[in-house]
C-alpha positions in Angstrom: -8.3 -21.9 -2.1 -8.9 -18.9 0.1 -7.0 -15.8 -0.7 -6.0 -13.0 1.9 -8.0 -10.3 -0.3 -11.4 -12.0 0.3 -11.6 -10.7 4.0 -10.4 -7.4 2.7 -12.9 -4.5 3.6 -14.6 -2.9 0.4 -12.5 0.1 0.7 -9.3 -2.0 0.4 -10.4 -4.2 -2.6 -8.4 -2.3 -5.1 -5.2 -2.8 -3.1 -4.1 -6.3 -4.6 -4.0 -5.0 -8.0 -1.8 -2.0 -6.9 0.6 -4.1 -5.0 1.6 -6.2 -8.0 2.5 -3.3 -10.1 5.9 -1.8 -10.4 7.1 1.8 -10.7 3.9 3.3 -10.0 3.5 7.1 -9.9 1.6 8.6 -7.3 0.5 11.6 -9.4 -0.7 9.1 -12.1 -3.1 7.5 -9.8 -6.8 8.5 -9.6 -7.9 10.4 -6.3 -9.2 7.1 -4.7 -6.1 5.1 -5.6 -3.9 7.8 -4.2 -5.9 8.1 -1.1 -5.4 4.3 -0.7 -2.0 4.3 -1.4 -1.3 7.1 0.9 -3.4 5.2 3.7 -1.2 2.0 3.4 1.8 4.1 4.0 0.4 6.1 6.7 -0.8 3.1 8.4 2.7 1.7 8.7 4.2 4.8 10.2 4.8 5.0 14.0 2.2 7.1 16.1 4.9 8.9 18.0 6.2 12.3 17.1 9.2 11.7 14.5 12.2 13.8 13.5 12.6 14.4 9.8 15.4 11.5 9.9 12.9 9.2 11.7 10.1 9.8 9.0 12.5 9.4 6.2 13.6 5.9 7.7 9.9 5.0 8.3 9.2 5.9 4.6 12.4 4.2 3.2 11.2 1.0 4.9 7.6 1.2 3.6 9.0 1.8 0.1 11.1 -1.5 0.5 8.2 -3.4 1.8 4.5 -2.9 1.7 4.8 0.3 -0.8 7.6 -1.2 -3.0 5.5 -0.7 -6.1 5.7 3.0 -5.8 8.2 4.5 -8.3 9.0 7.3 -5.8 11.5 8.3 -3.2 10.9 8.9 0.6 11.2 12.7 0.0 8.4 12.8 -2.6 6.4 10.3 -0.5 6.7 12.5 2.5 5.5 15.5 0.6 2.5 13.8 -0.7 1.5 12.5 2.9 2.0 16.1 4.1 0.0 17.8 1.4 -2.7 15.2 1.5 -3.3 15.7 5.2 -1.9 12.1 6.3 1.3 13.4 8.0 1.6 16.9 10.0 4.7 18.6 10.4 5.9 21.6 12.5 6.5 25.2 11.0 10.3 24.3 10.8 10.0 21.0 9.4 11.6 19.4 12.3 8.9 17.2 13.8 6.5 15.2 12.0 3.6 13.1 13.5 1.0 10.7 11.9 -2.3 12.6 11.8 -4.8 10.8 14.0 -7.4 8.9 12.0 -10.4 10.7 13.7 -8.8 14.2 12.7 -8.7 13.3 8.8 -11.4 14.1 6.1 -14.5 11.7 6.3 -13.3 9.7 3.3 -9.9 9.7 4.6 -11.2 8.4 8.0 -12.9 5.5 6.6 -9.7 4.2 4.9 -7.8 4.8 8.2 -10.4 2.7 9.9 -10.0 0.0 7.4 -6.3 -0.2 8.1 -6.7 -0.2 11.8 -4.7 -2.8 13.3 -3.5 -4.1 10.1 0.2 -5.1 9.7 0.5 -3.3 6.3 3.8 -5.3 5.6 2.4 -8.7 6.4 -0.9 -7.9 4.3 1.2 -6.7 1.3 3.6 -9.9 1.5 0.4 -12.2 1.7 -1.4 -10.4 -1.2 1.7 -10.5 -3.3 2.3 -14.1 -2.5 -1.4 -15.1 -3.2 -0.9 -13.4 -6.6 2.1 -15.1 -7.3 0.7 -18.6 -6.5 -2.4 -17.7 -8.8 -0.3 -16.8 -11.5 1.9 -20.1 -11.2 -1.5 -22.2 -10.9 -2.6 -20.7 -14.2 0.6 -21.0 -16.0 0.8 -24.7 -14.9 -2.8 -25.3 -16.2 -1.8 -23.7 -19.6 1.2 -25.7 -19.8 -0.7 -29.1 -19.1 -3.3 -28.0 -21.6 -0.6 -27.3 -24.2 1.2 -30.5 -23.5 -1.9 -32.7 -24.3 -1.8 -34.3 -27.9 -4.3 -32.7 -30.2 -7.7 -34.4 -30.6 -8.3 -36.1 -33.9 
């Protein structure tokens, strides 16, 4: 059975393992995991200039979808994105914009490129469904094995 994670670029390979977790604290992640998670959220943001309300709504949507595994709120997530350089805001905090991938640090550019053209919500849904199907398959195999009478 082909799984959606088989076609993932190497940089995104840790993503399926993160997507199936719950209540993950961004600050508790390794630097590479944190960059991957922030790239996932960044890739789902609109490229247009956004108001604070717009970016908050976009982040709430991400936290309800692709980034549902994070144990944070949209405000903390917004701060992480700004502090890590994925999201820029004006001096008054009124306008936000997703930083262009080419303007990011080299490692972040590679992550941005890996997410180029990816529907992050659909990817997260597919990877979670593949994980659930594999768990169900393993459970059924275990149940089938347990139901067999012992050999004499």
